[in-house]
VEXKOLTOR-702278 format. One record per residue (C-alpha): residue number from 1; residue in three letters; x, y, z. Coordinates in steps of 0.25 Angstrom, whole numbers, plus 2048, in hexadecimal, padded with zeros to 3 digits. Layout:
<num = NUM; residu = ALA; px = X; py = Y; pz = Z>
...
REM end
This chain:
<num = 1; residu = MET; px = 838; py = 7F1; pz = 849>
<num = 2; residu = LYS; px = 839; py = 7FF; pz = 844>
<num = 3; residu = GLN; px = 82D; py = 808; pz = 845>
<num = 4; residu = GLY; px = 827; py = 80A; pz = 837>
<num = 5; residu = LEU; px = 82B; py = 7FC; pz = 831>
<num = 6; residu = ILE; px = 81D; py = 7F6; pz = 832>
<num = 7; residu = PRO; px = 815; py = 801; pz = 82B>
<num = 8; residu = THR; px = 820; py = 801; pz = 820>
<num = 9; residu = ILE; px = 81E; py = 7F2; pz = 81E>
<num = 10; residu = VAL; px = 80F; py = 7F3; pz = 81F>
<num = 11; residu = GLY; px = 80F; py = 7FF; pz = 815>
<num = 12; residu = ALA; px = 818; py = 7F7; pz = 80B>
<num = 13; residu = GLY; px = 80E; py = 7EB; pz = 80C>
<num = 14; residu = VAL; px = 802; py = 7F4; pz = 80A>
<num = 15; residu = THR; px = 808; py = 7FB; pz = 7FE>
<num = 16; residu = ALA; px = 80B; py = 7EE; pz = 7F8>
<num = 17; residu = LEU; px = 7FD; py = 7EA; pz = 7FA>
<num = 18; residu = GLY; px = 7F8; py = 7F7; pz = 7F3>
<num = 19; residu = VAL; px = 802; py = 7F4; pz = 7E7>
<num = 20; residu = THR; px = 7FD; py = 7E6; pz = 7E6>
<num = 21; residu = LEU; px = 7EE; py = 7EB; pz = 7E5>
<num = 22; residu = THR; px = 7F2; py = 7F5; pz = 7DB>
<num = 23; residu = VAL; px = 7F8; py = 7EB; pz = 7D2>
<num = 24; residu = ARG; px = 7ED; py = 7E1; pz = 7D4>
<num = 25; residu = ASN; px = 7E3; py = 7EC; pz = 7D1>
<num = 26; residu = GLN; px = 7E9; py = 7EF; pz = 7C3>
<num = 27; residu = ARG; px = 7E8; py = 7E1; pz = 7BE>
<num = 28; residu = LYS; px = 7D9; py = 7E0; pz = 7C1>
<num = 29; residu = GLN; px = 7CD; py = 7E4; pz = 7B9>
<num = 30; residu = GLN; px = 7C6; py = 7F2; pz = 7BC>
<num = 31; residu = ASP; px = 7BA; py = 7F1; pz = 7C4>
<num = 32; residu = MET; px = 7B4; py = 7F9; pz = 7D0>
<num = 33; residu = MET; px = 7BD; py = 7F3; pz = 7DB>
<num = 34; residu = THR; px = 7CA; py = 7F4; pz = 7D2>
<num = 35; residu = ARG; px = 7C8; py = 803; pz = 7D0>
<num = 36; residu = LEU; px = 7C8; py = 805; pz = 7DF>
<num = 37; residu = MET; px = 7D5; py = 7FC; pz = 7E1>
<num = 38; residu = PRO; px = 7DF; py = 806; pz = 7DC>
<num = 39; residu = LEU; px = 7DA; py = 810; pz = 7E7>
<num = 40; residu = VAL; px = 7DB; py = 805; pz = 7F2>
<num = 41; residu = SER; px = 7E9; py = 801; pz = 7ED>
<num = 42; residu = ALA; px = 7EE; py = 80F; pz = 7EC>
<num = 43; residu = GLY; px = 7E9; py = 811; pz = 7FB>
<num = 44; residu = ILE; px = 7F0; py = 805; pz = 800>
<num = 45; residu = ILE; px = 7FD; py = 808; pz = 7F9>
<num = 46; residu = GLY; px = 7FC; py = 816; pz = 7FF>
<num = 47; residu = PHE; px = 7F9; py = 811; pz = 80D>
<num = 48; residu = GLY; px = 805; py = 807; pz = 80C>
<num = 49; residu = LEU; px = 80E; py = 812; pz = 807>
<num = 50; residu = ALA; px = 80A; py = 81B; pz = 812>
<num = 51; residu = HIS; px = 80E; py = 810; pz = 81C>
<num = 52; residu = VAL; px = 81B; py = 80E; pz = 815>
<num = 53; residu = LEU; px = 81E; py = 81C; pz = 816>
<num = 54; residu = LEU; px = 81A; py = 81E; pz = 825>
<num = 55; residu = GLY; px = 821; py = 811; pz = 829>
<num = 56; residu = THR; px = 82E; py = 816; pz = 822>
<num = 57; residu = ILE; px = 82D; py = 823; pz = 829>
<num = 58; residu = ASP; px = 82C; py = 81C; pz = 836>
<num = 59; residu = LEU; px = 838; py = 813; pz = 832>
<num = 60; residu = VAL; px = 841; py = 81F; pz = 82F>
<num = 61; residu = ASP; px = 83E; py = 827; pz = 83C>
REM end
C-alpha cells in the first residue's frame, strides 16, 4: 500500500462529514447550538482537506 493513501482516504471521509453537517445545519432553526455549528463544520472541513492535501503530497513523492 502506498504511503499517504490512508490519510487521503480519512481526509475525504472527514471532509464529507463536514459537508454533511453544513447541509443539515442549514435546514434547522436558529438557536444557540446551531449558531456554533457553522464554525464546527468549517473546522471539520478544513481538517479533512488538510489531510487530503498532505496525503496527496505523500502519494506524489
